[in-house]
mmCIF file of the C-alpha atoms, coordinates in Angstrom:
data_MODEL
# 
_entry.id   MODEL 
# 
loop_
_atom_site.group_PDB 
_atom_site.id 
_atom_site.type_symbol 
_atom_site.label_atom_id 
_atom_site.label_alt_id 
_atom_site.label_comp_id 
_atom_site.label_asym_id 
_atom_site.label_entity_id 
_atom_site.label_seq_id 
_atom_site.pdbx_PDB_ins_code 
_atom_site.Cartn_x 
_atom_site.Cartn_y 
_atom_site.Cartn_z 
_atom_site.occupancy 
_atom_site.B_iso_or_equiv 
_atom_site.pdbx_formal_charge 
_atom_site.auth_seq_id 
_atom_site.auth_comp_id 
_atom_site.auth_asym_id 
_atom_site.auth_atom_id 
_atom_site.pdbx_PDB_model_num 
ATOM 1  C CA . ILE A 1 1  ? -30.477 -6.347  21.165 1.00 0.00 ? 1  ILE A CA 1 
ATOM 2  C CA . GLY A 1 2  ? -33.227 -8.531  20.884 1.00 0.00 ? 2  GLY A CA 1 
ATOM 3  C CA . PRO A 1 3  ? -35.315 -10.692 22.039 1.00 0.00 ? 3  PRO A CA 1 
ATOM 4  C CA . ASP A 1 4  ? -36.493 -12.744 18.295 1.00 0.00 ? 4  ASP A CA 1 
ATOM 5  C CA . ALA A 1 5  ? -35.498 -11.598 13.919 1.00 0.00 ? 5  ALA A CA 1 
ATOM 6  C CA . VAL A 1 6  ? -39.538 -10.435 14.166 1.00 0.00 ? 6  VAL A CA 1 
ATOM 7  C CA . LEU A 1 7  ? -37.884 -7.289  16.209 1.00 0.00 ? 7  LEU A CA 1 
ATOM 8  C CA . THR A 1 8  ? -34.656 -7.440  14.983 1.00 0.00 ? 8  THR A CA 1 
ATOM 9  C CA . THR A 1 9  ? -35.980 -7.148  11.568 1.00 0.00 ? 9  THR A CA 1 
ATOM 10 C CA . LEU A 1 10 ? -38.109 -4.004  12.429 1.00 0.00 ? 10 LEU A CA 1 
ATOM 11 C CA . THR A 1 11 ? -35.245 -2.562  14.428 1.00 0.00 ? 11 THR A CA 1 
ATOM 12 C CA . GLN A 1 12 ? -33.316 -2.599  10.883 1.00 0.00 ? 12 GLN A CA 1 
ATOM 13 C CA . ASP A 1 13 ? -35.960 -1.124  8.602  1.00 0.00 ? 13 ASP A CA 1 
ATOM 14 C CA . THR A 1 14 ? -36.997 1.692   10.773 1.00 0.00 ? 14 THR A CA 1 
ATOM 15 C CA . LEU A 1 15 ? -33.158 2.725   12.102 1.00 0.00 ? 15 LEU A CA 1 
ATOM 16 C CA . ASP A 1 16 ? -30.980 3.634   9.058  1.00 0.00 ? 16 ASP A CA 1 
ATOM 17 C CA . ASP A 1 17 ? -27.121 2.200   9.827  1.00 0.00 ? 17 ASP A CA 1 
ATOM 18 C CA . THR A 1 18 ? -27.668 -0.219  13.203 1.00 0.00 ? 18 THR A CA 1 
ATOM 19 C CA . THR A 1 19 ? -26.126 -2.803  14.009 1.00 0.00 ? 19 THR A CA 1 
ATOM 20 C CA . THR A 1 20 ? -29.119 -5.405  15.532 1.00 0.00 ? 20 THR A CA 1 
ATOM 21 C CA . ILE A 1 21 ? -29.096 -8.897  17.139 1.00 0.00 ? 21 ILE A CA 1 
ATOM 22 C CA . PRO A 1 22 ? -31.473 -11.452 18.308 1.00 0.00 ? 22 PRO A CA 1 
ATOM 23 C CA . LEU A 1 23 ? -30.225 -13.302 21.615 1.00 0.00 ? 23 LEU A CA 1 
ATOM 24 C CA . LEU A 1 24 ? -33.125 -15.382 21.873 1.00 0.00 ? 24 LEU A CA 1 
ATOM 25 C CA . ARG A 1 25 ? -34.396 -17.191 18.696 1.00 0.00 ? 25 ARG A CA 1 
ATOM 26 C CA . ARG A 1 26 ? -37.362 -19.785 18.821 1.00 0.00 ? 26 ARG A CA 1 
ATOM 27 C CA . ASP A 1 27 ? -36.306 -23.424 18.397 1.00 0.00 ? 27 ASP A CA 1 
ATOM 28 C CA . HIS A 1 28 ? -32.150 -22.387 19.606 1.00 0.00 ? 28 HIS A CA 1 
ATOM 29 C CA . ASP A 1 29 ? -30.431 -23.398 22.834 1.00 0.00 ? 29 ASP A CA 1 
ATOM 30 C CA . GLU A 1 30 ? -30.034 -20.298 24.944 1.00 0.00 ? 30 GLU A CA 1 
ATOM 31 C CA . THR A 1 31 ? -26.805 -20.696 25.334 1.00 0.00 ? 31 THR A CA 1 
ATOM 32 C CA . ARG A 1 32 ? -26.012 -20.574 21.862 1.00 0.00 ? 32 ARG A CA 1 
ATOM 33 C CA . SER A 1 33 ? -27.344 -17.654 21.201 1.00 0.00 ? 33 SER A CA 1 
ATOM 34 C CA . LEU A 1 34 ? -26.018 -15.673 23.454 1.00 0.00 ? 34 LEU A CA 1 
ATOM 35 C CA . VAL A 1 35 ? -22.579 -16.580 22.570 1.00 0.00 ? 35 VAL A CA 1 
ATOM 36 C CA . SER A 1 36 ? -23.651 -16.360 18.747 1.00 0.00 ? 36 SER A CA 1 
ATOM 37 C CA . GLY A 1 37 ? -24.992 -12.561 19.942 1.00 0.00 ? 37 GLY A CA 1 
ATOM 38 C CA . MET A 1 38 ? -21.346 -11.966 21.819 1.00 0.00 ? 38 MET A CA 1 
ATOM 39 C CA . ALA A 1 39 ? -19.729 -12.576 18.661 1.00 0.00 ? 39 ALA A CA 1 
ATOM 40 C CA . GLN A 1 40 ? -22.027 -10.825 16.465 1.00 0.00 ? 40 GLN A CA 1 
ATOM 41 C CA . ALA A 1 41 ? -21.564 -7.847  18.928 1.00 0.00 ? 41 ALA A CA 1 
ATOM 42 C CA . PHE A 1 42 ? -17.724 -8.104  18.661 1.00 0.00 ? 42 PHE A CA 1 
ATOM 43 C CA . THR A 1 43 ? -16.956 -8.811  14.979 1.00 0.00 ? 43 THR A CA 1 
ATOM 44 C CA . ALA A 1 44 ? -19.204 -4.842  15.035 1.00 0.00 ? 44 ALA A CA 1 
ATOM 45 C CA . GLY A 1 45 ? -16.679 -3.321  17.318 1.00 0.00 ? 45 GLY A CA 1 
ATOM 46 C CA . VAL A 1 46 ? -18.573 -3.877  20.567 1.00 0.00 ? 46 VAL A CA 1 
ATOM 47 C CA . PRO A 1 47 ? -16.202 -4.391  22.932 1.00 0.00 ? 47 PRO A CA 1 
ATOM 48 C CA . VAL A 1 48 ? -16.657 -7.896  24.792 1.00 0.00 ? 48 VAL A CA 1 
ATOM 49 C CA . ASP A 1 49 ? -14.948 -8.886  27.576 1.00 0.00 ? 49 ASP A CA 1 
ATOM 50 C CA . TRP A 1 50 ? -14.182 -12.538 26.821 1.00 0.00 ? 50 TRP A CA 1 
ATOM 51 C CA . GLN A 1 51 ? -11.879 -13.187 29.931 1.00 0.00 ? 51 GLN A CA 1 
ATOM 52 C CA . ALA A 1 52 ? -14.879 -12.281 32.576 1.00 0.00 ? 52 ALA A CA 1 
ATOM 53 C CA . TYR A 1 53 ? -17.487 -15.045 30.193 1.00 0.00 ? 53 TYR A CA 1 
ATOM 54 C CA . LEU A 1 54 ? -15.160 -17.823 29.566 1.00 0.00 ? 54 LEU A CA 1 
ATOM 55 C CA . ARG A 1 55 ? -14.251 -17.218 33.238 1.00 0.00 ? 55 ARG A CA 1 
ATOM 56 C CA . PRO A 1 56 ? -15.090 -20.978 35.277 1.00 0.00 ? 56 PRO A CA 1 
ATOM 57 C CA . ALA A 1 57 ? -18.572 -19.923 37.423 1.00 0.00 ? 57 ALA A CA 1 
ATOM 58 C CA . ALA A 1 58 ? -17.989 -20.822 41.099 1.00 0.00 ? 58 ALA A CA 1 
ATOM 59 C CA . ALA A 1 59 ? -20.410 -23.748 41.428 1.00 0.00 ? 59 ALA A CA 1 
ATOM 60 C CA . ALA A 1 60 ? -22.659 -24.148 44.575 1.00 0.00 ? 60 ALA A CA 1 
ATOM 61 C CA . PRO A 1 61 ? -24.754 -27.544 45.593 1.00 0.00 ? 61 PRO A CA 1 
ATOM 62 C CA . ALA A 1 62 ? -28.751 -27.020 45.619 1.00 0.00 ? 62 ALA A CA 1 
ATOM 63 C CA . PRO A 1 63 ? -30.552 -28.018 47.804 1.00 0.00 ? 63 PRO A CA 1 
ATOM 64 C CA . LEU A 1 64 ? -32.499 -30.497 45.822 1.00 0.00 ? 64 LEU A CA 1 
ATOM 65 C CA . PRO A 1 65 ? -34.973 -33.276 47.807 1.00 0.00 ? 65 PRO A CA 1 
ATOM 66 C CA . THR A 1 66 ? -34.085 -36.257 48.528 1.00 0.00 ? 66 THR A CA 1 
ATOM 67 C CA . TYR A 1 67 ? -37.447 -38.035 49.128 1.00 0.00 ? 67 TYR A CA 1 
ATOM 68 C CA . ALA A 1 68 ? -38.997 -38.640 45.065 1.00 0.00 ? 68 ALA A CA 1 
ATOM 69 C CA . PHE A 1 69 ? -42.615 -38.174 46.665 1.00 0.00 ? 69 PHE A CA 1 
ATOM 70 C CA . GLN A 1 70 ? -42.499 -34.120 49.011 1.00 0.00 ? 70 GLN A CA 1 
ATOM 71 C CA . ARG A 1 71 ? -44.345 -32.952 45.465 1.00 0.00 ? 71 ARG A CA 1 
ATOM 72 C CA . GLU A 1 72 ? -41.751 -30.177 45.029 1.00 0.00 ? 72 GLU A CA 1 
ATOM 73 C CA . ARG A 1 73 ? -40.437 -29.185 41.901 1.00 0.00 ? 73 ARG A CA 1 
ATOM 74 C CA . TYR A 1 74 ? -37.548 -27.642 41.348 1.00 0.00 ? 74 TYR A CA 1 
ATOM 75 C CA . TRP A 1 75 ? -35.804 -26.566 37.381 1.00 0.00 ? 75 TRP A CA 1 
ATOM 76 C CA . LEU A 1 76 ? -32.297 -26.524 36.983 1.00 0.00 ? 76 LEU A CA 1 
# 
């Protein structure tokens, strides 16, 4: 499991009989890449707890500024 295809190729060339899965792909949606990586791991025989992944996350309100000119940045 690695961040991009460069390390994946390097690992494949270095180690025999190894499954490599890139999780963070340049210009790809992170969530889609993660789910794709989980699916690749599952098909390679790695046990994946799909129920834990599919369980809805507990959402909580985020305290954000109510005034646009407070000059504080928040990333969601």
